[in-house]
DRENGU-314588 format. One line per 2 residues: for each residue z, x, y of C-alpha. Coordinates in nm, 4 decimals, decimal comma, padded with zeros to 6 digits, m for minus. Last residue first. Example, Ala and Ser with C-alpha at 12.3 -4.5 7.8 and 13.67 -1.06 7.14 Angstrom:
00,7140:01,3670:m00,1060 | 00,7800:01,2300:m00,4500
//
This chain:
09,3420:08,9006:07,2510 | 09,6643:09,0703:07,3592
09,8402:08,9765:07,0500 | 09,5871:09,1137:06,8138
09,4996:09,4577:07,0686 | 09,8893:09,5069:06,9595
09,8811:09,4213:06,5942 | 09,5974:09,7056:06,5437
09,7724:09,9089:06,8072 | 10,0923:09,9935:06,5838
09,8367:09,9661:06,2513 | 09,6704:10,2743:06,4099
10,0193:10,4361:06,5056 | 10,1510:10,3543:06,1509
09,8968:10,5032:05,9791 | 09,8577:10,8345:06,1939
10,2841:10,8082:06,0577 | 10,1314:10,7870:05,6736
09,9105:11,0544:05,8008 | 10,1659:11,2569:05,8949
10,0695:11,3550:06,2887 | 10,4065:11,2781:06,4685
10,4459:10,9478:06,6591 | 10,7897:10,8822:06,4636
10,9107:11,1634:06,2611 | 10,6136:11,3057:05,9605
10,5633:11,6462:06,0339 | 10,5305:11,7315:05,7181
10,2164:11,5800:05,6118 | 10,0651:11,8536:05,8215
10,1989:12,1457:05,7193 | 10,1954:12,0184:05,3796
09,7782:12,0505:05,4471 | 09,7872:12,3659:05,5673
10,0083:12,4921:05,2740 | 10,2884:12,7030:05,3956
10,5776:12,5263:05,2394 | 10,4583:12,5940:04,8983
10,3455:12,9240:04,9240 | 10,7874:12,9574:05,0082
10,8727:12,7957:04,6583 | 10,9366:13,2296:04,6085
11,1995:13,2207:04,8070 | 11,2630:13,4669:05,0883
11,5574:13,6475:05,0995 | 11,3562:13,9248:05,0160
11,2521:14,0111:05,4016 | 10,9643:14,1087:05,4910
10,9103:14,2412:05,1954 | 10,9806:13,8684:05,0425
10,6253:13,7439:05,2307 | 10,3749:13,9692:05,0963
10,5518:13,8829:04,7091 | 10,5447:13,5294:04,7953
10,1452:13,5394:04,8154 | 09,8955:13,4896:05,1656
09,7124:13,2722:05,1976 | 09,8763:13,0784:05,4446
09,9903:13,3576:05,6699 | 09,5637:13,3708:05,7182
09,3708:13,6492:05,5439 | 09,3050:14,0061:05,7471
09,5480:14,2023:05,5303 | 09,6358:14,3439:05,8649
09,6650:13,9810:06,0836 | 09,8092:13,8657:05,7913
10,1330:14,1389:05,7845 | 10,1108:14,0473:06,2166
10,1820:13,6649:06,1245 | 10,4218:13,7858:05,8861
10,6167:14,0323:06,1449 | 10,6561:13,7148:06,3659
10,7687:13,4960:06,1484 | 11,0404:13,7802:06,0572
11,0956:13,7015:06,4363 | 11,0915:13,3761:06,5068
11,3923:13,3030:06,2034 | 11,5683:13,5728:06,2828
11,6049:13,3175:06,6154 | 11,6387:13,0292:06,4353
11,9350:13,1879:06,2289 | 11,8303:13,2451:05,8323
12,0774:12,9775:05,5593 | 11,7552:13,0565:05,3518
11,5705:12,6313:05,2619 | 11,6657:12,4969:05,5899
11,6060:12,8318:05,8546 | 11,3725:13,0226:05,6347
11,1946:12,6678:05,5299 | 11,1517:12,6307:05,9430
11,0366:12,9058:06,0739 | 10,7371:13,0028:05,7528
10,7084:12,6049:05,8942 | 10,6535:12,7588:06,2618
10,3371:12,9729:06,1084 | 10,1460:12,7022:05,9287
09,8629:12,7079:06,2185 | 09,7921:13,0847:06,1361
09,5392:13,0829:06,3649 | 09,2166:13,0649:06,1422
09,2450:12,8587:05,8503 | 09,2842:12,5400:06,0440
08,8859:12,6081:06,1491 | 08,8033:12,5567:05,7855
08,8843:12,2039:05,7901 | 08,7377:12,1258:06,0933
08,4396:12,2578:05,9775 | 08,4295:12,0736:05,6291
08,4952:11,7504:05,7911 | 08,2274:11,7055:06,0324
08,2676:11,4366:06,1917 | 07,9736:11,2160:06,3264
07,8544:11,1055:06,6250 | 07,7751:10,6363:06,6364
08,0816:10,4906:06,7756 | 08,1597:10,7872:06,9773
07,8689:10,7756:07,1764 | 07,9006:10,4530:07,1817
08,2252:10,3683:07,2920 | 08,1511:10,6272:07,6159
07,8490:10,4366:07,7139 | 08,0383:10,1197:07,8061
08,3737:10,3004:07,9147 | 08,1571:10,4859:08,1772
07,8917:10,2180:08,2524 | 08,2222:09,9918:08,3659
08,3841:10,2467:08,5105 | 08,0932:10,3564:08,7564
08,0644:10,0537:08,7973 | 08,3571:09,9547:08,9791
08,3793:10,3089:09,1237 | 08,0445:10,2488:09,3339
08,1557:09,8743:09,4090 | 08,4772:10,0276:09,5308
08,3636:10,3242:09,7406 | 08,1374:10,0353:09,8763
08,3287:09,8131:09,9031 | 08,6853:09,9170:10,2225
08,4668:10,1040:10,5007 | 08,4777:09,7290:10,6406
08,8076:09,8047:10,6672 | 08,7903:10,0224:11,0215
08,6768:09,7080:11,1455 | 09,0096:09,6180:11,1913
09,2265:09,3539:11,0718 | 09,6145:09,2945:11,0861
09,7791:09,5117:11,1737 | 09,7823:09,8517:11,3257
09,5627:10,1301:11,0515 | 09,6237:10,5287:11,0156
09,7106:10,5430:10,6696 | 09,4164:10,2739:10,5854
09,1070:10,3999:10,5640 | 09,2401:10,7828:10,4482
09,3733:10,5245:10,1356 | 09,0298:10,4432:10,1080
08,8103:10,7777:10,0815 | 09,1444:10,8998:09,8607
09,0248:10,6448:09,6355 | 08,6309:10,6294:09,6080
08,6476:11,0637:09,6176 | 08,9212:11,0445:09,2608
08,6073:10,7430:09,1216 | 08,3242:11,0040:09,2395
08,4802:11,3656:09,0795 | 08,4890:11,1034:08,7814
08,1239:11,0757:08,7803 | 08,0817:11,4774:08,6294
08,3152:11,4399:08,3388 | 08,0932:11,1202:08,2570
07,8464:11,3709:08,3019 | 07,9063:11,5703:08,0843
08,0312:11,3242:07,8090 | 07,6737:11,2419:07,8522
07,4787:11,5847:07,8845 | 07,6208:11,6589:07,5559
07,2912:11,8987:07,5290 | 07,0388:11,9784:07,2619
06,8347:12,2730:07,2841 | 06,6180:12,4106:07,0256
06,2870:12,3191:07,2868 | 06,4480:12,5135:07,4809
06,1873:12,4690:07,8657 | 06,2623:12,1596:07,9353
06,5856:12,1392:07,7506 | 06,6933:11,8329:07,5600
06,9185:11,5072:07,5608 | 07,1912:11,3302:07,2969
07,3198:10,9721:07,2740 | 07,0406:10,8960:07,0934
06,9656:11,1627:06,9588 | 07,3344:11,1292:06,8118
07,5872:11,3688:06,8550 | 07,7401:11,5667:06,5742
08,1387:11,6474:06,5398 | 08,3310:11,9863:06,4901
08,0923:12,2175:06,4865 | 08,3012:12,4652:06,6961
08,0662:12,7840:06,7977 | 07,7798:12,5775:06,7933
07,8829:12,3069:07,0515 | 07,9555:11,9775:06,9706
08,3527:12,0021:06,9367 | 08,3370:12,1728:07,2776
08,1571:11,8962:07,4943 | 08,3824:11,6191:07,2956
08,6448:11,7447:07,4140 | 08,5490:11,7745:07,8269
08,4671:11,3978:07,7327 | 08,7864:11,3070:07,5654
08,9551:11,4800:07,9154 | 08,6690:11,3406:08,1166
08,8186:10,9296:07,9928 | 09,1754:11,0510:08,0267
09,0596:11,1140:08,3796 | 08,8219:10,8241:08,4419
09,1179:10,6117:08,3453 | 09,3605:10,7451:08,6104
09,0715:10,7624:08,8512 | 08,9540:10,3717:08,7442
09,3547:10,2098:08,7826 | 09,3401:10,4472:09,1160
09,0816:10,2700:09,2656 | 09,1632:09,9629:09,1296
09,4947:09,9946:09,3147 | 09,3321:10,0738:09,6376
09,0748:09,7641:09,5883 | 09,4415:09,4909:09,5850
09,6273:09,7411:09,8314 | 09,3981:09,6231:10,1093
09,5935:09,4190:10,3104 | 09,4562:09,3647:10,6444
09,4007:08,9743:10,5771 | 09,7502:08,9599:10,4128
09,9590:09,0820:10,5921 | 09,9025:08,9051:10,9330
09,9270:08,5824:10,6610 | 10,2778:08,6337:10,5171
10,3083:08,4827:10,1577 | 09,9871:08,5201:09,9831
09,8908:08,2127:09,8166 | 09,9912:08,1144:09,4708
09,8614:08,1934:09,0616 | 09,5057:08,2105:09,1732
09,2113:08,0729:09,0223 | 08,9752:07,9403:09,2233
09,0648:07,5779:09,2726 | 09,4478:07,6440:09,1495
09,4523:07,8939:09,5504 | 09,2181:07,5862:09,7371
09,5139:07,2989:09,6447 | 09,7883:07,5788:09,7206
09,6562:07,7035:10,0037 | 09,6675:07,2822:10,2089
09,5396:07,2494:10,5245 | 09,6647:07,0509:10,8178
09,5209:07,2808:11,0643 | 09,6565:07,4780:11,3340
09,6275:07,7616:11,1458 | 09,7488:08,1181:11,0099
09,8537:08,3757:11,1881 | 09,6120:08,6892:11,1371
09,2478:08,5696:11,1714 | 09,2533:08,2523:10,9051
09,5251:08,2631:10,6553 | 09,3670:07,9493:10,4938
09,2364:08,1528:10,2000 | 09,4059:08,4498:10,0843
09,5218:08,3747:09,7239 | 09,6757:08,4742:09,4990
09,6776:08,7283:09,1225 | 09,7499:09,0181:09,3126
10,0460:09,1470:09,0952 | 09,9055:09,0149:08,8170
09,6037:09,2295:08,7947 | 09,7304:09,4783:08,9072
09,9794:09,4691:08,5739 | 09,7265:09,4333:08,3640
09,4694:09,6856:08,4825 | 09,7945:09,9280:08,4277
09,8171:09,8370:08,1018 | 09,4849:09,9234:08,0005
09,5373:10,2177:08,1442 | 09,8532:10,2787:07,8998
09,6772:10,1421:07,5918 | 09,3815:10,3716:07,7100
09,6175:10,7050:07,7013 | 09,7280:10,5507:07,3574
09,4000:10,5215:07,2251 | 09,3372:10,8522:07,3610
09,6017:11,0107:07,0766 | 09,5248:10,8261:06,8151
09,1923:10,9996:06,7953 | 09,4016:11,3283:06,7859
09,5934:11,1636:06,4938 | 09,2802:11,0250:06,3395
09,1741:11,4157:06,3908 | 09,4355:11,4631:06,1351
09,7027:11,8131:06,2529 | 09,8117:12,1484:06,1502
09,9482:12,3596:06,4464 | 09,8747:12,5710:06,6860
09,5530:12,7091:06,7881 | 09,4743:12,8382:07,1150
09,3269:12,5765:07,3905 | 09,7107:12,6428:07,5917
09,7778:12,4196:07,2918 | 09,5825:12,3523:07,0527
09,5811:12,0996:06,7324 | 09,3543:12,2464:06,4540
09,2290:12,0154:06,2647 | 09,2803:11,8147:05,9395
09,1180:11,5339:05,8078 | 09,3425:11,3336:05,6020
09,3927:11,0062:05,8763 | 08,9768:11,0327:05,8988
08,8776:10,7577:05,8892 | 09,1420:10,5388:06,0796
09,1161:10,7179:06,3487 | 08,7559:10,6630:06,4032
08,8040:10,2859:06,3630 | 09,1263:10,2801:06,6097
08,8807:10,4735:06,8590 | 08,6691:10,1659:06,8004
08,8827:09,9215:06,9209 | 09,0199:10,1447:07,2181
08,6703:10,1774:07,2937 | 08,6469:09,8214:07,3119
09,0254:09,7062:07,4257 | 08,8374:09,8965:07,7332
08,5741:09,6977:07,7713 | 08,7615:09,3994:07,7379
09,0005:09,5478:08,0782 | 08,7135:09,7032:08,2979
08,5446:09,2851:08,2950 | 08,9294:09,1678:08,3887
08,9395:09,3704:08,6057 | 08,5649:09,3170:08,6960
08,6964:08,9338:08,8103 | 09,0087:09,0121:08,9525
08,8480:09,2956:09,2513 | 08,5642:09,0445:09,3045
08,7491:08,7952:09,3325 | 08,9944:09,0334:09,6133
08,6944:09,0859:09,8210 | 08,5400:08,7609:09,8536
08,9024:08,6117:09,9658 | 08,9848:08,9470:10,1860
08,6340:08,8715:10,3166 | 08,7217:08,4278:10,3925
09,0861:08,6362:10,5271 | 08,9773:08,7933:10,7661
08,5633:08,5961:10,8409 | 08,8662:08,3186:10,9634
08,9367:07,9717:10,8455 | 09,0120:07,6665:10,9557
08,6924:07,5309:11,0398 | 08,4447:07,7314:10,9069
08,2780:07,4295:10,6782 | 08,1931:07,2234:11,0156
07,8563:07,4518:11,0888 | 07,6910:07,3412:10,7797
07,8068:07,0305:10,8396 | 07,5698:07,0250:11,1633
07,3132:07,1119:11,0034 | 07,1980:07,0394:10,5570
06,9597:07,3636:10,5696 | 06,9581:07,5696:10,8153
07,3327:07,5422:10,8342 | 07,3304:07,6623:10,4977
07,1277:07,9420:10,5966 | 07,3330:08,0753:10,8571
07,6863:08,0452:10,6738 | 07,4950:08,2723:10,3621
07,3997:08,4699:10,5931 | 07,7703:08,5226:10,7736
07,9132:08,5259:10,4829 | 07,6680:08,7883:10,3370
07,7156:09,0408:10,6756 | 07,5936:09,1284:10,9562
07,3500:08,8136:11,0103 | 07,1380:09,1472:11,2332
07,0092:09,2372:10,9071 | 06,9037:08,9998:10,7713
06,8753:08,8923:10,4255 | 06,5841:08,6495:10,2953
06,6676:08,4364:10,0180 | 06,4276:08,3905:09,7496
06,5269:08,6295:09,4907 | 06,5699:08,3288:09,2256
07,0175:08,4357:09,2408 | 06,9940:08,4760:09,6288
06,7851:08,0814:09,6604 | 06,9275:07,9328:09,3864
07,3253:08,0680:09,5337 | 07,2083:07,8743:09,8430
07,1193:07,5152:09,7039 | 07,4164:07,5088:09,5830
07,5547:07,6435:09,8592 | 07,3837:07,3266:10,0224
07,4767:07,0480:09,7716 | 07,8989:07,1931:09,8306
07,8051:07,1350:10,2004 | 07,6246:06,8058:10,1570
07,9256:06,6470:09,8917 | 08,2109:06,7842:10,1125
07,9912:06,6012:10,4382 | 07,9491:06,3073:10,2442
08,3505:06,3150:10,1681 | 08,4265:06,3509:10,5115
08,6012:06,6990:10,6509 | 08,9350:06,7380:10,7528
09,0770:06,4968:10,5614 | 09,2647:06,6664:10,3493
09,0849:06,6154:10,0602 | 08,7868:06,7249:10,2593
08,9489:07,0318:10,3929 | 09,0036:07,1219:09,9976
08,6773:07,0930:09,9406 | 08,5582:07,3220:10,1782
08,7545:07,5440:10,1241 | 08,7033:07,5447:09,7406
08,3262:07,5453:09,8118 | 08,3723:07,8039:10,0520
08,5216:08,0745:09,7946 | 08,2519:07,9839:09,5451
07,9756:08,0305:09,8049 | 08,2443:08,3754:09,9223
08,2428:08,4881:09,4879 | 07,8772:08,4396:09,4646
07,7581:08,6431:09,7427 | 08,0054:08,9517:09,7113
07,7070:09,2334:09,6239 | 07,5916:09,0826:09,9243
07,8577:09,3814:10,0708 | 07,6092:09,6306:10,0763
07,3703:09,6090:10,2848 | 07,4703:09,3588:10,4382
07,7017:09,5322:10,5952 | 07,5899:09,5711:11,0113
07,7867:09,7463:11,2813 | 07,5353:10,0033:11,2940
07,2040:09,8787:11,2109 | 07,2919:09,5597:11,4363
07,4925:09,8213:11,6376 | 07,1416:10,0050:11,6484
06,9306:09,6440:11,7299 | 07,1777:09,6115:12,0201
07,3065:09,3216:12,0449 | 07,2045:08,9973:12,2885
07,3244:09,0499:12,6162 | 07,5990:08,7687:12,8044
07,8149:08,7837:12,5457 | 08,0952:08,4893:12,5408
07,9183:08,2651:12,2608 | 07,7826:08,5676:12,1059
08,0097:08,5169:11,7520 | 07,7846:08,2704:11,5616
07,5630:08,5183:11,6388 | 07,2501:08,3684:11,8271
07,0021:08,0623:11,6279
//
C-alpha cells in the first residue's frame, strides 16, 4: 500500500524525505491515546449513522488487536508510515479491510494529533500531581519531626535568624503546593476535546463532538476549530509548570548538596541514593540532587524550544508543530523520575540535629532580638537600638563568642539602659519561638502550617 495521501503524486517519496519527515520514532508513545481516540470517533460515527454497527464493531475489535500487537512487541513499525496515526490506521486496514478505511471519515490528522497529544498531557498532568502530593507529604512528615530542631536561617547564604528545620521544609512544601495548583488549573483549562475539528474548519458530516468529548473524559469540545488544530498552549503550560516545579526542586537540591557537605554536615544522605568516586575511596557524592539540579536546565530548554517553534506560525496547522512532542515527552519523563527519586532521598536522609544547633551559635543570630528588646523594653528608638546592637556584636567578636553568650554586664557596659533580663531574650531557642506571627518560624506556627497542609491534602484526595 502506498502512502495514504499519495493520490495526487506521480512520484514516490524519497527515503531521505521519509527519514526527515517521520515522527514515528517518538510519537509511537501516543499509541494508546490514538487508539482510544479512534474508538471514540468510531462509536460516534456509528451513533450518527455514518458507520454501520457491524463496521463499528469491526473497527473496535481491530483496534484492540493493534493495541495487543504493540504491547506484545509484535507490531512492525515502519518509518515510511510517517507517524503513529498512519501506522495504526494502515495496520487496522490490513486486519479488517474496507471498514478500516472508513475510520478517518470526518477527521484529519490535524485534529487527531491534537487529540492524542492533549490526552497524553492531561494524563501525565494527573500523574505529576500525584507525585507532587507524595513529595509534599514526605516534607510534612520530616517537618513534623523537626518542629523544634534549630537551624540557622540564612539570607545571602549568611547566618541571619534562627528558625527550625521543620519550618524550612514547610517552605518547600509551600512551593510545591503552588506547583500542584498550577497543574490543576492547567488541567481544568485544557480539558476540552479537539476531535471533530478535522483539518481546520470542521466537517460537513453530521458528527456529535459532545459525544466524543464525553466518551474521552473531556468537559466539552473546543470552541473554534481553526484555533484548536494549531493550539499547543496545553503543552506550553505543561512545560512551564514543569520548568517552574523543577526550579523549586533545584533550589532544594542545592541545599541538600550544601547541607550534606563536610563543612555543614546538617544532613547525611542515604547510601542508597549516593555514589562513590572511581579514584577516591573515601568519597560519598550527592549525585542525585546534583543531577536534579542539572536536569532542571533541560526542562527550561524544552519550554523555550516550543515557544520558539510556535512564535511565528500562521494559522492553522504547520509541520513545524511536529517539534512539539520530543521536548514535552522529555520534560514529562524528567519531572516524573525527579519527583519520585527526590521523595526517596528526603524520606531516607538523616537529620543531624546537633550540627544544626551548633551552627546556630555562629553568626550572632539573636542580634535582631536584641534590637527588638531595646525598642520594646528600653524605649530606645530603633535606629539607635540598631547601632547599640552593632556595638554588642563587635564586643562578642572581640570576646570570640556568640552574641547570645554575652552577659547582662557585658551589654550594660555598652548602654546602661539595658536591664538584667536581657539574656533571656538572646537565647537562640527563645529567638526562634519569639517569631510567632502568622507564617512565622515559631514551633507553634510551624505546627499550624503542617496542619493546614495536611487538611489541604485531605480535601483534594
